[in-house]
N, C-alpha and C positions, 0 to 999 in steps of 0.2 A: 527473593534475592538469595542466591546460592553462595555460601561462604567461599567456595573454591574460586569463584569469579568476582568476589566482592573487592572493592577498593575503598579507600577513605572518602574519596569524592562521591562515590556511589552511595555509601552508607549515610552520608550527610544529606543527599538529595532525595533518596528513595522515600523516606517517611513523609516528606513534604508533598511529593507527587501523589503518594497513596492517599493522604488525608484530603488533598484537593479533589481527587477523583471521587472519593466516597462522600464527601460533604457538599461539594459544589455541583457535581455532574450527575451521579447516579440517581439522586432523588428527583431530578427533573427530566430524565432521559425519555420516558414515555410521552410526557407532555411535548417535548421538542419533536419527537418522531411523528407525532400526529399533526404537526403544523407544517405549512409550506416552509421550505428551508430558508427562504429569504426573510421570513418572519422569525424563525428560530435563530437566525444569524445575529439578530439584534441582541438577543439574550446572551448568545455565546460571545459576543464582543465584550460584554461586561465581564464574563468569565476569563476572557483573554487578558483583560486589564488586571484582574486579580492574579493571574499567573505571572505576569510581569512583575507585579509588586512583591510576590513571594520569591522571586528569583529562580523560577523553574521554567522560564520561557525558552523555547527552542533549544533543548539540552544537547542536541547533536552539533550545534554551531560552536565555533571558537568564541572565547570571551570577547575578543575585539569585534566580533560580529553580533554581539548581544546574546550569546548562548552560554552554555555551561562547559563546553569543551570536552564532552564525553567521548571515549573511544567507542568503537562499534560494539564491543562486548559489554561495556557499561550501558550504552544507550539501549541495547537489546533488552536489558532487564527493566529499564524504565518504560520501554515500548510495551512490554507485557502488561504492566499496571495500567497504562493509558488505554489499552485495548479492552479493559473490562467494562467499558461503556462506549457506545458508538461515537461519542464526540470527544473522547480523550485526546486523541492526536490533533484534532482540529483546534482544540482549546489551547494547545501549546505550540501551534504552528509547525507541526512536524507530520502533517497528513500527506498521504500520496494523492496525486503525483507531484505535489509541490516539493516535498523533501528530496525526491530524486532530481528534480530540475535544479533545486538549490545546490545540491552536491555537484552536479554537472557544471553549472555555471560558475560555481566557486573555484573550480579547477581550471576551466577553459575559457572563460569569458574575457573580452577586452575591457578596458577601463570604461569605455562608453556603454557597453552592454551591462557592466556592473552598476553603473549609475542609473540607467534607464529601467532596467528589469530586475537585476539581482537584489539590489539594496531594498527597494520597496517590497519585494517578495519575502526577504528575510525578516522585514519588519512587520509582515502580516497585513500590509496595506492593500495588496492585490493578491489574486490567485492566478494560477497558470494551468496549462494542460500539456499533455504529451501525445503527439499525433503521429502514430506509426502504423498501427494495424489497418489493413484494407480488407474489404469484404470479398475481394476476388482471389486472395491468396491466404495460405496457411499462416496464421498469425504468429506461430512459434518460430518462424524463420525470417529474421529481419533482412535477409539478402534479397528477398523476392518482393517487389512492389512496382506499381505502375506510375505512381506519382512522380512527376518530373519538376525540376527547377532549372530552367534554361537561362543562361546568362544573356543579358541584353544591356550592354554598356555597363553601367554601375549598379544594375539591378538584377534580381532573379525574378523570372515569371513562373509562378507555381501553378500547376494543373494536376488534379488528382482527386480521388475519392477515398476518404478515411472513415472509419467508424470505431466505436468503443474508445473514443477519445474522452477519457474520464474527466469529469468536472469542467468540460468546455463551456457549459452554460454559466456565464458570468465571469469567466476567466479573462484576464487582461491580455494575455498572449499565449500562443502555442509554440512548442518546440516541434517543428515538423521534420520528419525524415523523408527525404526525396532524392531521386536519382539525378545526379549532376553530370555523370559521364556514363552513358549506357554501354560504351565499348570497353570500359575498364574491367579489370579483374572483379569478380563478383563481390569480393570483400572491400573493393575500393570504388564501387559505383555510386554509393549514396553519401549524402551529407546531412547535417542537421542545421536548420535555419530557424531563427526566431521570427515569428509572424504575429504582430499585434492583431487581436481579434476584430478591431475596428477597420482593418485594411479592406478596401473594396475587393471583392472576389473571395473573401473568407465567408463562407455561407454555412451556418449551422442549420442543417436541414431539419433535425429533430433531436429530441432526447429519446433514446431507444428504450421502449418499455422492457423491463426485466421482470419476468414472472408476474406481470400485471401491474408493475409499479414504474411509472415514468420518471417520477422525481422532479426535483427543481434545484437549480444552482449547483452547489458542490456535489450533491448526492445524485449525479447523473452520469450517463454514458452517451456522448454525442456522436451523431453522424454528420460529417462535414464534407462539403465539396469545395475544392479550391479551383476557382475559375478565373484564369488570367490574373492571379493574385500577385501583385508586384511589390517586392520589398527590396531595400538596398542590400548590396553585397556585404556591407558592414555588419549585417545581421547573421552572417555565417558564423557558426561556432567551430572553433579550432580551424581546420583547413578542409578544403574540398577532398572528398573521398574518405573522410575519417568517421563517417556515420556509423558503420558497423562496429568499429572499435569503441566509439562512445556509447553505443547501445549496450555492448557487453559490460562496459565499466559501470554503467548505470544500473543494469539489471542485477548484477551480483549482489551489491549491498541492498538493493531493493527487495530481493528475495529474503534476506535476513529480516528486514522490516516486516514483510508479510508474515513470515513464519512466527516471529515473536508476537505479532498482533494476533495471529490465530491461537497461539498458546494462551494469551490473555483471555480471549473469548472462551476457550475451553475451561479455564479456571473459574470464570464467572458462571458458566453453564453448570459445571459440577457443583459449585456452591449452591446454586438455585435448586439443583436436583436433590441435594442432601437436605436442605432446609424444608423443601416440600415433603420429602419422604418421611421425615420424623414428625411432621405436623398433620399429615393427611390421615384422618380417622377412617378406617375401613368398615366401621359399624359392627365389628364382631369382637371388639376388645383389643384389636391390633391396629397398628399404623402401617403405612406403606413400606416403611423401612424394615419391617419384620419379614418381608417377602424375600426369598432367596434370590430371585431374579434381579430385584432392585439392588440387593447387596452385591451381586456379581457385576452389575453395570457400574456401580460406584467403584469397586475394586479395579476393574479393567480400565476405567477412565483415569483413575489416579496413576496407575502404572504407565499408561500410554502417554499421559501429559508429562510425567517426570522424564520418561525416556526421550521424548521429543525435545524438551527443554535442554537437556544435556547435549544432545546432538547439535542443536542450533547454536548454543553458546560455544561449543567446541569449534564450529565452523566460523563463527564471528571472531573468535580468538585467532584462528588461522588467517583470516582476512587482515586483522590488525597487524599480525606478525609478518605475513608473506604476500599479501595482496590477493585480489579477487581471482586472478588467473590461476594461482597455485591451488585455490580452493574450489576450482570449477566442478569437480566430481562431488565434493561434499555439498556444494550449493544445490546441485541437481537432486541429490539424495534427500536433503531435508525438505525440498519443495514438494515432492510427491508424498513423502512420509507424513509430514505435518498436516498437509491439506486433507489427507484421508482421516487422520485422527480428529481433526476439526469436525468433519461431517459425522463421524461416529459418535463423538461426545454430544454434539448438538442433537442428533437424532435420539439418543438415549434420554437426554434431558427433556426433550419435547414429549417423548413417549411416557416418561415418568409423570409429567404434568397432565397427561390425558388430553381431553378436549381443550382445556385451558392453554396447553402448550402451543396450539396452532392459532390462537387468537393474537391480536395485536395488543392485548392487555399486558403481555409480557414481551420482553425484548428478544426472546428466543426465535420467534417467527420472523422478525426483521433480519436477524443474522442468518437464518436458514435461507431466506430469499437472496440476500446480498452476497453471501459467502459461498454459495454453490459454485460460483465461477472460479473459486480458488483452485479447482482441479483442472481449469482450462487456461486461464490467463497466465502470462509469463511462461508459456510453454505448457502444454497439457501433460498430465502425469505420464502418459505413455512415452513421450519423447524423453523425459528425464530418466525413466526406468531403462530405456534403451541405452542412454549414455552410460549409466552405471553398469549395466550388463556387459556392454562391449569392453569396458575396462577390465572387468572380472575375467571375461573369456580370453582376453589377450594372454593371460597367464597360462592358458592351456593350449596355446597354438604354437 
């Protein structure tokens, strides 16, 4: 927690969350990662009950919705602590993609949608997924897609092919982005529609293997085919044609969540690196920490993590004060900057541990597999770098 960004509310909550993570989750994380998720979920449900009892549940939600009413800047710092274990966010019901869907529905849902979908999602009784990316189009541009939602009386009929729909396996509903007017302006072609996953025509083809791991339940990326999938028009979020706008509003805060999660992972990796370095006997009267290369890695990692944290919290503060649109360039900047630091620190931590680092006896290998996508999803690094460079170059034209 950084004093510059600290508040009374954050200082009261932070120690509770930190103690919960270190005492309830970190000691059992390897055990949980070696189990099928649906089995691990039973243990995690007990941890969720403890989180509710401690008053740390869903800290991003307003108090009337069962949360702690944190601002983006406050929650970003809680998010970092939660990220020091793979199950921290899940245990407090602020895991992606549910947190993004909750924030979206909290702002744009109808009363019926709130009752059917948002309330049980906020309470942690169900999970959801977000279905936008398609295998046939560049995932970084949400204006391009083939999936259609054709109006038929009081229903939409959805047809299309989606993939990397995170956590679709076991989700109660998907928020689907589909074209509702192919002739409209490119930013007004698509809409977002709620689709219960038990709807005929919602077909989860497979959980996509990622670096050899298919996963189960929440820890998956689904490939889905929508085949004459019929849902009522009342499942439309906001209005027809607002899909691109909603996507942008969802993705801005989402990148803050991702970046602070990556910083939390970096902090844990650095801690593991240091602990191992001072304890690893080299057999010649020295320990690993005596080696200059290791010292360089530790120093570089510390500087990179600190720089990333200030950048992200500055961006979060800007969103709190001015909204996501005003912080568009800053959001692009932290996305590529922090994702690269994440991979740098993880790689150094694994290298420090030697062969042990690539085994599943440590959490480092799990993070390396699952977080390599950080430089790809929510727009690849190259796209975000281009956005920043174009802004800089405008000053010279």
